[in-house]
C-alpha positions as CSV (number, residue, x, y, z in Angstrom):
1,X,111.4,91.0,75.2
2,X,110.3,87.4,74.9
3,X,111.9,84.2,75.5
4,X,111.0,81.3,73.2
5,X,111.9,77.5,75.1
6,X,111.7,74.2,73.3
7,X,114.3,71.5,72.7
8,X,113.0,71.2,68.8
9,X,114.4,74.0,66.4
10,X,111.7,74.0,63.7
11,X,109.6,74.3,66.2
12,X,111.1,77.3,67.8
13,X,111.6,78.5,64.2
14,X,107.8,78.7,64.3
15,X,107.2,80.3,67.6
16,X,109.6,83.2,66.7
17,X,107.3,84.2,63.8
18,X,104.9,84.9,66.4
19,X,106.7,87.3,68.5
20,X,108.5,90.9,68.4
21,X,111.9,90.9,66.3
22,X,114.4,90.8,68.4
23,X,113.2,88.0,70.9
24,X,115.6,85.2,72.2
25,X,115.2,81.7,72.1
26,X,116.9,78.8,74.4
27,X,116.9,74.6,73.6
28,X,117.8,73.4,76.7
29,X,115.9,74.1,79.9
30,X,118.4,74.5,82.1
31,X,119.7,77.5,80.2
32,X,116.6,79.8,80.9
33,X,117.6,80.5,84.3
34,X,120.8,81.8,84.1
35,X,119.5,83.4,80.8
36,X,116.5,85.1,83.3
37,X,118.8,85.6,86.2
38,X,120.1,89.6,85.3
39,X,117.2,90.4,83.1
40,X,114.5,92.4,84.2
41,X,113.1,93.3,81.1
42,X,112.1,89.9,79.5
43,X,108.4,90.3,80.4
44,X,107.1,87.0,79.1
45,X,108.8,83.3,78.5
46,X,106.9,81.0,76.0
47,X,107.3,77.4,76.2
48,X,106.9,75.3,73.5
49,X,104.9,72.2,73.0
50,X,107.7,69.9,73.6
51,X,109.1,71.0,77.5
52,X,107.3,68.6,79.4
53,X,104.1,69.5,81.2
54,X,106.1,69.2,84.2
55,X,108.8,70.9,83.7
56,X,106.5,73.8,82.5
57,X,104.5,74.0,85.3
58,X,107.6,74.2,88.0
59,X,108.7,76.9,86.1
60,X,105.6,79.0,86.2
61,X,104.9,77.9,89.8
62,X,108.5,79.2,90.6
63,X,108.4,82.5,88.7
64,X,104.9,83.5,89.9
65,X,106.7,84.4,93.2
66,X,110.5,85.0,92.0
67,X,109.5,87.0,88.6
68,X,105.2,87.8,89.0
69,X,105.6,90.3,86.2
70,X,106.9,88.2,83.7
71,X,104.4,85.9,82.4
72,X,104.5,82.2,81.4
73,X,102.8,81.2,78.0
74,X,102.5,77.4,77.5
75,X,102.3,76.3,74.2
76,X,100.8,72.7,73.7
77,X,100.4,70.8,70.4
78,X,96.4,70.1,71.4
79,X,94.8,72.4,74.5
80,X,92.7,70.1,77.0
81,X,90.4,71.0,79.9
82,X,92.5,69.0,82.3
83,X,96.3,70.7,81.1
84,X,94.6,74.1,81.3
85,X,93.6,73.7,84.7
86,X,97.4,72.5,86.0
87,X,98.7,75.5,83.9
88,X,96.5,78.2,85.7
89,X,96.8,76.7,89.1
90,X,100.8,76.8,88.6
91,X,100.3,80.5,87.4
92,X,100.1,80.2,83.7
93,X,99.3,83.2,82.2
94,X,98.4,82.0,78.7
95,X,97.2,78.3,77.2
96,X,97.5,78.7,73.6
97,X,97.7,75.7,70.5
98,X,101.0,75.9,68.5
99,X,98.8,75.8,65.0
100,X,96.7,79.1,66.0
101,X,99.6,81.8,65.2
102,X,97.1,85.0,65.8
103,X,96.4,83.9,69.4
104,X,100.1,83.0,70.4
105,X,100.4,86.5,69.7
106,X,97.7,87.9,71.5
107,X,99.0,85.5,74.6
108,X,102.2,87.9,74.0
109,X,100.7,91.1,73.3
110,X,99.0,90.7,76.6
111,X,101.4,89.6,78.6
112,X,103.2,92.9,77.6
113,X,100.7,95.1,78.3
114,X,100.4,93.7,81.8
115,X,104.1,94.1,82.3
116,X,103.9,97.7,81.3
117,X,101.0,97.9,83.5
118,X,102.5,96.2,86.7
119,X,105.7,98.3,86.4
120,X,105.4,101.2,88.9
121,X,108.1,104.3,89.5
122,X,111.8,102.7,88.6
123,X,110.6,99.2,87.8
124,X,109.1,98.6,91.0
125,X,105.7,96.6,90.9
126,X,103.3,96.5,93.3
127,X,102.6,93.0,95.2
128,X,100.2,93.2,97.7
129,X,100.1,90.0,100.0
130,X,96.9,88.0,101.3
131,X,95.8,86.8,104.9
132,X,93.5,83.7,104.5
133,X,91.3,83.1,108.2
134,X,90.6,79.8,108.2
135,X,88.6,77.6,110.5
136,X,87.3,73.7,110.4
137,X,84.7,74.5,112.3
138,X,81.3,76.8,112.0
139,X,80.3,79.4,114.8
140,X,83.6,80.2,115.8
141,X,84.1,83.8,115.1
142,X,85.8,83.6,111.9
143,X,83.7,86.1,109.7
144,X,84.3,88.7,113.0
145,X,87.9,88.5,113.2
146,X,88.3,88.6,109.2
147,X,86.1,92.0,109.5
148,X,87.9,93.6,112.0
149,X,91.4,92.2,111.3
150,X,90.6,94.3,107.6
151,X,89.8,97.3,109.6
152,X,92.9,96.9,111.5
153,X,95.2,96.5,108.7
154,X,93.1,99.4,107.1
155,X,94.5,101.7,109.8
156,X,92.2,104.3,109.1
157,X,93.0,104.7,105.1
158,X,96.7,104.5,105.4
159,X,96.6,101.4,103.8
160,X,94.4,99.7,100.9
161,X,92.7,96.6,102.3
162,X,90.0,94.3,100.4
163,X,88.4,91.9,102.3
164,X,87.1,88.7,100.0
165,X,84.4,86.6,101.5
166,X,84.9,83.1,99.9
167,X,82.6,81.6,102.1
168,X,80.4,81.1,98.9
169,X,77.4,79.6,100.2
170,X,77.2,81.0,103.6
171,X,79.2,84.3,103.3
172,X,78.3,86.5,106.0
173,X,81.1,89.8,105.3
174,X,78.3,91.8,103.9
175,X,75.6,91.9,106.8
176,X,78.1,91.8,109.4
177,X,79.1,95.2,107.8
178,X,75.7,96.3,107.0
179,X,76.4,96.3,103.1
180,X,73.6,95.6,100.6
181,X,76.4,95.2,97.4
182,X,75.1,95.5,93.9
183,X,77.6,93.3,92.6
184,X,79.2,90.0,94.3
185,X,81.9,87.3,93.0
186,X,79.1,85.9,91.2
187,X,79.3,88.5,88.6
188,X,82.8,87.5,88.0
189,X,81.8,83.9,87.0
190,X,83.0,83.2,83.4
191,X,85.1,85.5,83.4
192,X,88.4,84.1,84.0
193,X,90.4,84.8,81.0
194,X,89.3,88.5,81.3
195,X,90.0,89.3,85.0
196,X,91.7,92.7,85.2
197,X,91.6,95.1,87.9
198,X,88.9,97.4,86.5
199,X,86.6,94.6,86.2
200,X,87.3,93.7,89.5
201,X,86.9,97.3,90.9
202,X,83.4,97.3,89.6
203,X,82.8,94.5,91.8
204,X,84.1,95.9,95.1
205,X,81.9,97.2,97.7
206,X,83.1,99.9,99.8
207,X,82.7,100.4,103.7
208,X,83.0,103.7,105.2
209,X,86.4,102.4,107.0
210,X,88.2,102.2,103.5
211,X,87.7,98.5,102.9
212,X,86.7,97.4,100.1
213,X,84.4,94.2,100.1
214,X,84.1,91.7,97.3
215,X,80.9,90.1,99.0
216,X,79.8,86.3,99.1
217,X,77.2,85.3,95.7
218,X,73.7,85.6,97.2
219,X,72.5,82.2,96.7
220,X,74.2,79.3,97.6
221,X,73.7,76.8,94.9
222,X,76.0,79.6,93.3
223,X,78.7,78.0,94.8
224,X,79.4,75.0,92.6
225,X,79.9,77.6,89.3
226,X,82.7,79.9,90.7
227,X,86.1,77.8,89.8
228,X,89.1,77.5,91.3
229,X,90.7,79.2,88.7
230,X,88.1,82.2,89.4
231,X,89.5,82.3,92.9
232,X,93.0,82.1,91.7
233,X,92.6,84.9,88.9
234,X,90.6,86.8,91.6
235,X,93.4,87.1,94.3
236,X,96.0,87.4,91.8
237,X,94.5,90.8,90.1
238,X,93.6,92.4,93.5
239,X,97.4,91.9,94.6
240,X,97.9,94.5,91.8
241,X,95.8,97.2,93.6
242,X,95.5,96.2,97.3
243,X,98.3,96.5,100.1
244,X,96.5,93.5,101.8
245,X,94.1,91.0,100.9
246,X,91.9,89.3,103.7
247,X,89.7,86.5,102.6
248,X,87.4,84.8,105.0
249,X,87.1,81.5,103.6
250,X,84.2,78.7,104.5
251,X,84.9,76.2,107.2
252,X,85.8,73.3,104.8
253,X,88.8,72.2,102.8
254,X,86.7,73.3,99.5
255,X,88.7,73.6,95.9
256,X,87.8,77.0,96.4
257,X,89.3,77.0,99.7
258,X,92.2,75.6,98.9
259,X,92.8,77.6,96.1
260,X,93.2,80.4,98.2
261,X,95.4,78.9,100.7
262,X,97.5,77.8,98.0
263,X,97.6,81.5,97.1
264,X,98.1,83.2,100.5
265,X,101.1,84.7,102.0
266,X,99.5,84.3,106.1
267,X,97.2,82.4,107.0
268,X,95.5,82.9,110.7
269,X,93.5,79.5,112.1
270,X,90.5,80.3,114.1
271,X,90.1,78.1,117.3
272,X,87.7,78.0,120.4
273,X,88.8,76.4,123.8
274,X,86.0,73.1,122.6
275,X,87.7,69.5,122.3
276,X,85.3,69.1,119.0
277,X,87.1,71.8,117.6
278,X,90.7,71.4,118.4
279,X,90.4,68.0,117.5
280,X,89.1,69.6,114.1
281,X,92.0,72.3,114.1
282,X,94.6,70.0,114.7
283,X,93.4,67.9,111.7
284,X,93.5,70.8,109.6
285,X,96.9,71.7,110.7
286,X,98.3,68.8,109.8
287,X,96.4,68.9,106.1
288,X,98.0,72.7,105.8
289,X,101.9,70.8,106.9
290,X,100.9,68.1,104.4
291,X,100.1,70.1,101.7
292,X,103.1,72.5,102.2
293,X,100.9,75.8,102.7
294,X,102.2,78.9,104.4
295,X,104.8,77.0,106.7
296,X,105.9,79.4,109.3
297,X,103.8,81.7,108.2
298,X,100.2,80.6,110.4
299,X,99.2,82.6,113.3
300,X,96.8,80.5,115.7
301,X,94.5,82.9,117.5
302,X,92.3,81.7,120.3
303,X,88.8,83.1,120.6
304,X,86.3,82.9,123.5
305,X,89.1,81.7,125.3
306,X,88.4,81.5,129.2
307,X,90.2,79.5,131.9
308,X,87.1,78.2,133.4
309,X,86.4,75.9,130.6
310,X,89.2,73.6,132.0
311,X,91.7,74.4,129.1
312,X,94.8,76.7,129.1
313,X,97.2,78.1,126.1
314,X,99.5,75.6,127.1
315,X,96.8,73.0,126.8
316,X,96.3,74.0,123.8
317,X,99.4,74.2,122.2
318,X,100.0,70.9,123.8
319,X,97.1,69.2,121.7
320,X,98.1,71.2,118.6
321,X,101.8,71.4,118.5
322,X,102.0,75.4,117.8
323,X,102.3,78.6,119.5
324,X,99.4,81.0,120.2
325,X,99.8,83.8,118.4
326,X,96.7,85.6,120.0
327,X,94.1,85.4,122.4
328,X,90.7,87.0,122.5
329,X,88.3,86.5,125.8
330,X,84.3,86.4,126.0
331,X,82.7,89.6,125.7
332,X,79.0,90.9,125.1
333,X,80.7,93.9,123.4
334,X,81.7,91.7,120.1
335,X,78.5,89.9,119.6
336,X,76.5,93.4,120.1
337,X,78.8,95.6,117.8
338,X,78.2,92.8,115.0
339,X,74.7,92.6,115.5
340,X,74.5,96.8,115.5
341,X,76.6,96.1,112.1
342,X,79.2,98.4,113.6
343,X,82.2,96.4,114.1
344,X,84.2,96.6,117.2
345,X,87.4,97.7,115.9
346,X,85.5,100.8,114.1
347,X,83.3,101.2,116.9
348,X,85.5,101.0,119.9
349,X,89.3,100.8,118.8
350,X,90.8,101.0,122.4
351,X,88.3,97.7,123.7
352,X,90.7,94.8,124.3
353,X,89.3,92.7,121.8
354,X,90.3,95.9,119.3
355,X,93.5,95.9,120.5
356,X,94.2,92.0,120.2
357,X,93.6,92.4,116.8
358,X,95.7,95.2,116.0
359,X,98.7,93.4,117.5
360,X,97.9,90.6,115.3
361,X,98.3,93.1,112.5
362,X,101.4,94.6,113.5
363,X,102.9,91.0,113.5
364,X,101.4,89.8,110.4
365,X,102.6,93.2,108.8
366,X,105.8,93.9,110.5
367,X,104.4,97.7,110.3
368,X,102.7,99.2,113.7
369,X,99.5,100.7,113.5
370,X,99.6,104.8,113.7
371,X,98.6,105.9,116.8
372,X,95.9,107.4,117.7
373,X,95.5,111.4,117.0
374,X,94.8,111.7,120.6
375,X,97.8,109.5,122.0
376,X,100.2,110.6,119.5
377,X,103.0,113.0,120.4
378,X,105.0,115.2,118.1
379,X,108.7,113.7,119.3
380,X,111.8,113.6,117.4
381,X,113.7,110.0,117.2
382,X,113.2,107.8,119.9
383,X,113.5,104.3,120.6
384,X,110.0,103.5,119.3
385,X,111.1,104.6,116.3
386,X,113.8,102.7,116.0
387,X,112.2,99.7,116.7
388,X,109.7,100.5,114.1
389,X,112.7,101.1,111.3
390,X,113.8,97.7,112.4
391,X,110.0,96.5,111.5
392,X,110.0,97.7,108.2
393,X,113.1,96.5,106.9
394,X,111.9,93.1,108.9
395,X,108.8,93.5,106.3
396,X,111.2,94.7,103.3
397,X,113.1,91.0,103.5
398,X,110.0,89.2,104.1
399,X,108.7,90.7,100.5
């Protein structure tokens, strides 16, 4: 049932006329958390206009992770663009005016429909994880890593994976995979309030190796029309349908990238062994720390990591103050596979590059990649299976 929150009794009375009979009302904000604690059936919280905006945003931001199937509707005396923007970033489902009862009813109805759609068997809800691949420097192999990591996570169809190209000006995911999409993220512009799974499904392009791709716009000038709100809505909606969403970002902290980073569960930071790149990566890591983004869920991948350039992993870790998660050596095979439109993960899964990304995907998911059929053995319980069970339990705890 809905929960209506506002310190003024007459406002509560007004709001109660817009929600189904039997809705609960709360006049003190500190009672909301107690009320919701053991009530998974509450599908929407309606925050009245006398609830301070700062408090309302804090509630919404907390609930988008702790109760993702419970919508927050923010009711204001007046709705302006700034309030709308801040509310959407915090995870508010709808912002409506107090004097428009029909809009409030419609928002509550949508919240219930979403609640029903998101609840699976036994009341469980699917909530995929967002993995963002980022580097502040172009030309470090970010897209190549994103594409091959997505294929590793998909594990030949064992998991549902969507690869989102958020390098909105010069995205190369589609051409790297030799895809020619008829629709891109551009076709979702202007539909921020109507984003749902069917709409996004119509914009996706399927790759032969069971990965769905949301391609970047075809023209750089479209970038300015892709709002942070659209990025947020897209990623949140994709969570409902996919196990993992891999986001290939632009090499800059633009609004769209910051929004993706704010939505992310795991970040893979790409660096190469040259001083300019390491300097920029260090500044980026400091920025992530300052913004408190994905703390303890950042992974450093060194690409083209060869000892003969005078910088080793120990030196890199000392410079960046961060452990190296994965290292990939220089290989002409990677470039050749990319130029052929055949990612190395699909073309040669036993290549050292592919093996490294498989190991990274295991670290990100807590679940090992299924063995190739040629090497799989039909054994009963073994120590390896026991370790898999432990990894799965760790993953469930993290979720």
